[in-house]
C-alpha positions, -999 to 999 in steps of 0.1 A, spaced: -1 -4 -1 14 36 -13 14 58 20 8 87 -3 -27 72 -9 -33 81 25 -31 119 20 -65 128 4 -61 167 1 -25 189 12 -37 226 7 -23 261 33 -49 277 48 -40 313 37 -18 325 14 -15 362 22 -16 373 52 -9 407 75 18 388 96 49 377 97 47 348 119 18 326 128 20 293 152 -2 273 171 -33 262 148 -63 248 160 -98 236 136 -132 220 144 -159 211 121 -186 240 125 -208 221 104 -204 192 75 -178 198 52 -172 233 63 -145 242 90 -124 268 110 -90 269 110 -77 294 145 -37 305 151 -16 329 169 -1 353 146 16 388 144 58 397 141 71 374 167 59 352 193 55 370 230 56 400 209 25 422 220 8 423 187 -1 386 190 -30 384 180 -60 350 176 -67 353 141 -90 326 117 -100 310 88 -133 292 77 -128 272 45 -137 238 31 -101 223 23 -88 235 -9 -108 266 -2 -104 288 29 -117 328 34 -87 358 43 -79 351 82 -98 380 108 -82 390 138 -111 381 158 -90 382 198 -63 404 210 -53 422 239 -37 459 238 -20 457 265 3 416 258 0 385 233 -20 357 229 -13 324 229 -22 285 219 -58 287 202 -80 257 213 -118 258 188 -142 235 212 -180 220 194 -204 213 224 -233 191 218 -260 221 217 -234 235 186 -221 268 199 -185 269 194 -156 279 220 -126 298 213 -102 289 243 -70 308 243 -47 327 264 -32 364 271 1 372 295 33 383 285 47 346 285 32 310 296 40 320 337 22 346 339 -8 334 311 -48 344 320 -73 320 304 -106 332 286 -132 323 259 -156 336 234 -182 318 219 -199 320 184 -238 309 182 -240 314 145 -208 290 135 -179 312 141 -193 341 118 -196 366 150 -182 363 188 -189 373 221 -175 397 241 -142 373 258 -151 355 293 -120 352 318 -113 323 339 -110 327 374 -69 327 382 -62 292 384 -81 285 358 -66 284 318 -91 260 296 -75 236 276 -43 250 272 -32 238 235 -53 206 224 -90 201 223 -116 189 251 -134 161 246 -167 147 259 -167 115 280 -192 91 279 -211 103 315 -214 138 296 -186 160 310 -161 177 295 -129 170 301 -99 196 294 -67 190 293 -40 221 302 -10 225 318 10 250 341 49 264 332 62 282 360 98 291 364 112 257 374 86 232 368 59 223 338 33 201 347 0 189 335 -37 193 350 -69 181 340 -104 207 345 -134 192 340 -171 209 336 -203 199 348 -234 220 338 -205 254 340 -188 240 376 -152 243 364 -132 217 386 -94 216 379 -79 179 395 -39 168 395 -12 171 392 3 150 368 40 148 367 69 129 356 91 119 389 121 127 400 122 159 366 103 189 380 104 209 347 88 174 327 59 175 307 28 201 296 1 202 274 -20 175 277 -43 151 246 -72 130 260 -92 100 248 -115 80 264 -101 45 264 -140 31 278 -160 42 299 -148 67 329 -111 54 316 -92 81 301 -60 81 289 -35 115 281 -9 118 260 18 147 266 50 169 254 76 161 276 111 181 276 146 169 264 156 157 295 125 132 291 129 130 253 94 109 253 61 115 249 43 106 281 9 93 291 -10 84 322 -41 71 332 -73 81 344 -98 48 351 -127 79 372 -133 104 353 -105 123 351 -103 126 392 -67 105 399 -42 101 375 -14 74 370 22 98 369 36 104 337 55 73 317 70 72 283 60 60 257 75 47 228 68 77 205 99 101 209 95 142 211 118 171 213 101 194 231 71 201 210 34 199 209 14 169 200 -21 161 191 -43 128 187 -80 116 183 -94 84 191 -111 75 156 -151 59 159 -135 27 148 -117 29 180 -77 34 162 -62 59 179 -41 85 155 -11 109 168 3 137 153 37 145 164 73 154 159 94 120 156 129 129 166 143 139 201 155 165 191 145 184 159 105 197 145 111 179 119 100 152 104 63 159 116 46 123 116 14 99 121 11 73 142 -19 48 151 -26 25 176 -51 -2 177 -40 -10 214 -52 25 236 -17 34 231 8 6 245 20 4 213 26 26 176 30 19 143 39 53 126 16 55 91 34 83 69 59 117 71 37 146 72 73 166 62 103 158 62 125 184 50 148 206 72 128 234 95 102 236 117 66 216 111 50 214 147 26 221 169 -2 194 146 -46 198 155 -66 169 148 -96 160 144 -124 128 125 -147 147 103 -185 141 103 -174 122 68 -146 99 89 -116 116 74 -89 125 95 -83 167 93 -46 173 105 -37 214 110 5 220 118 28 249 118 47 253 86 85 270 88 63 292 112 44 314 83 21 293 70 -8 268 86 -8 235 70 -37 216 67 -41 179 56 -67 148 50 -64 117 58 -89 86 51 -90 65 77 -99 37 67 -66 36 50 -48 43 85 -72 15 98 -61 -10 70 -21 -6 81 -21 -17 110 -49 -41 111 
């Protein structure tokens, strides 16, 4: 089976834009076949002019990006798009001079991303999903993977939302290394049993995982998986078949290549499916969803200049791992 058969389409979300850098994309299917992609962009990550931008499209055809969230005093970071069971679309993002000083913010669209509410600021101590999409688990709750980056400690948490009540659980950490893991991506393996996969620092050098058997209330400590990580963002999705598809940098030292692996046993073992990018440079921070048509949609940072969108055939992925 030729690996290129897996790729349904590839395109850039925008061709021209009024900013020099873009990073940290997120994708959601607003309505069948119609997608929203958000990212932060400006002169350079961490500069005051960095805002959240959004483009709408169907893949292959995207509207010009529009600036939809910003702050006059500090940069914006790490947008996350999420659609709830009522059809409302949430855009979570962070504001602050640096990750150590972030405040969590969200805005809501009731019309598939055409217009957005005024920003809502989360209470101090809550950040919302820090990079990857929340999931709706079997008891109806929304689970957000989050993390805190303080001066000498990086640690994962989860925030569970139930009828507008937010609760925070954790920490989830790698024993013996204070600056260890951040930015979890979470799947529900079975009712109440959750597994998170985490970005790690170079001191660990591998994607880590941790488990909960009580709907995210208590968690094991982080352990390493068989997949490398060069201190770069990851994301995964549990397909309707039960297979987990992971997008990540298949290296312990570089943000290239950007690859996709899949697991049929809940993340215990992985099989590499394909490389999305192999050239020198940065290809990073993937966001992964499964569309209503079954295809897997991935957006990611392309050289800090563009956001690329790739569609993969889920049945081809499933066929490759048996």
